[in-house]
C-alpha positions as CSV (number, residue, x, y, z in Angstrom):
1,M,61.8,-84.7,-28.4
2,S,58.3,-83.3,-28.8
3,T,55.3,-84.8,-26.9
4,V,52.8,-86.6,-29.1
5,L,49.6,-87.9,-27.4
6,E,47.8,-91.1,-28.1
7,G,44.2,-90.8,-29.2
8,L,44.6,-87.6,-31.3
9,Y,44.8,-87.2,-35.1
10,Y,47.7,-85.2,-36.5
11,T,48.5,-83.4,-39.8
12,K,51.8,-82.8,-41.6
13,D,51.2,-79.1,-41.0
14,H,51.4,-79.9,-37.2
15,E,47.8,-79.4,-36.2
16,W,46.0,-81.9,-33.8
17,V,42.4,-83.0,-33.7
18,R,40.5,-84.5,-30.8
19,V,37.1,-85.9,-31.7
20,E,34.3,-86.1,-29.1
21,G,31.1,-87.2,-30.7
22,E,30.3,-84.8,-33.5
23,K,32.7,-82.2,-32.3
24,A,36.4,-81.8,-33.2
25,Y,38.8,-79.8,-31.0
26,I,41.6,-78.4,-33.1
27,G,45.0,-77.1,-31.9
28,I,48.7,-77.0,-32.8
29,T,51.1,-79.6,-31.7
30,D,53.9,-79.5,-29.2
31,H,56.3,-79.8,-32.1
32,A,54.8,-76.7,-33.8
33,Q,54.9,-74.6,-30.6
34,H,58.6,-75.5,-30.1
35,A,59.4,-74.6,-33.7
36,L,57.5,-71.3,-33.4
37,G,59.0,-70.2,-30.1
38,S,57.1,-67.8,-27.8
39,I,53.6,-67.3,-29.2
40,V,52.5,-63.6,-28.9
41,Y,49.2,-63.5,-31.0
42,V,46.6,-65.8,-32.3
43,E,44.0,-64.9,-35.0
44,L,41.0,-67.2,-35.0
45,P,37.9,-67.5,-37.1
46,E,34.4,-66.4,-36.0
47,V,31.8,-68.8,-34.5
48,G,29.5,-69.9,-37.3
49,D,32.3,-69.8,-40.0
50,E,32.3,-72.9,-42.3
51,I,35.8,-73.9,-43.0
52,E,36.8,-76.6,-45.5
53,M,39.6,-79.1,-44.9
54,D,43.0,-77.6,-46.0
55,D,41.7,-74.0,-45.9
56,N,43.4,-71.5,-43.6
57,L,41.6,-71.3,-40.2
58,G,43.8,-68.7,-38.6
59,V,47.3,-67.4,-37.8
60,V,49.7,-68.0,-34.9
61,E,52.3,-65.3,-34.5
62,S,55.5,-65.8,-32.5
63,V,58.5,-63.8,-31.8
64,K,60.1,-65.6,-34.8
65,A,57.4,-65.8,-37.5
66,A,53.7,-65.8,-38.3
67,S,52.3,-69.2,-39.4
68,D,49.0,-70.0,-41.1
69,I,47.0,-72.7,-39.3
70,I,45.6,-75.2,-41.8
71,M,42.2,-76.7,-41.2
72,P,42.6,-80.5,-40.7
73,V,38.9,-81.3,-41.2
74,S,35.9,-79.6,-42.7
75,G,33.4,-78.2,-40.2
76,E,31.5,-75.3,-38.7
77,V,33.1,-73.3,-35.9
78,V,31.0,-73.7,-32.8
79,E,33.5,-72.2,-30.3
80,I,36.8,-70.4,-30.3
81,N,39.2,-70.5,-27.3
82,E,38.8,-66.9,-26.1
83,D,41.4,-67.5,-23.4
84,L,44.1,-67.3,-26.2
85,E,43.1,-63.8,-27.2
86,D,44.6,-62.4,-24.0
87,N,47.0,-65.3,-23.2
88,P,48.4,-66.8,-26.5
89,E,51.3,-68.2,-24.5
90,L,49.0,-70.9,-23.1
91,I,49.7,-72.7,-26.4
92,N,53.4,-72.8,-25.5
93,E,52.6,-73.9,-21.9
94,A,50.2,-76.7,-22.8
95,P,49.5,-77.1,-26.5
96,Y,47.2,-80.2,-26.1
97,D,45.2,-78.6,-23.3
98,N,44.6,-75.3,-25.2
99,H,42.6,-76.0,-28.4
100,L,42.2,-73.1,-30.8
101,I,38.7,-73.9,-32.0
102,I,35.9,-76.5,-31.8
103,V,34.0,-77.4,-34.9
104,T,31.1,-79.6,-35.8
105,L,32.6,-82.3,-38.0
106,K,31.2,-82.2,-41.5
107,D,32.6,-85.5,-42.8
108,D,34.3,-87.8,-40.4
109,S,35.8,-89.9,-43.2
110,E,38.3,-87.0,-43.6
111,L,39.9,-88.3,-40.3
112,E,41.1,-91.3,-42.3
113,G,43.6,-89.1,-44.1
114,L,45.2,-87.8,-40.9
115,L,48.1,-89.3,-39.0
116,G,48.0,-91.3,-35.8
117,K,50.5,-91.0,-32.9
118,E,53.2,-93.4,-34.4
119,D,52.9,-92.0,-37.9
120,Y,53.2,-88.4,-36.7
121,E,56.2,-89.3,-34.5
122,A,57.9,-90.8,-37.5
123,F,57.0,-87.8,-39.6
124,I,58.5,-85.3,-37.1
125,S,61.6,-87.4,-36.5
126,E,62.3,-87.2,-40.3
127,E,61.9,-83.4,-40.1
128,E,64.3,-82.9,-37.2
């Protein structure tokens, strides 16, 4: 069973969002990293990029497949996790400790459309 943390928002595309003030930390879930297998490469946007909700924010490549990462909320990229460029396997080791990007939230009402812990757990149990 995949780990799902309390206090995060989740998408049906298996991204997570942690909100701290006006900033949103975005990563992929434990369920996603299990499904992908060993992650070997991460392609992330540039700082300053404006990305709209549901647009592609980057790509995660594993030994099995390449997967698009879908932006869960609209915002401007203020930081990328540069550690992942040299060590993409950090996502496999600790998916909730290794965000992909940090954005400034454009519209926090978009969070209302995301899933909480229980709803995401129900969603992934239907998928398994």
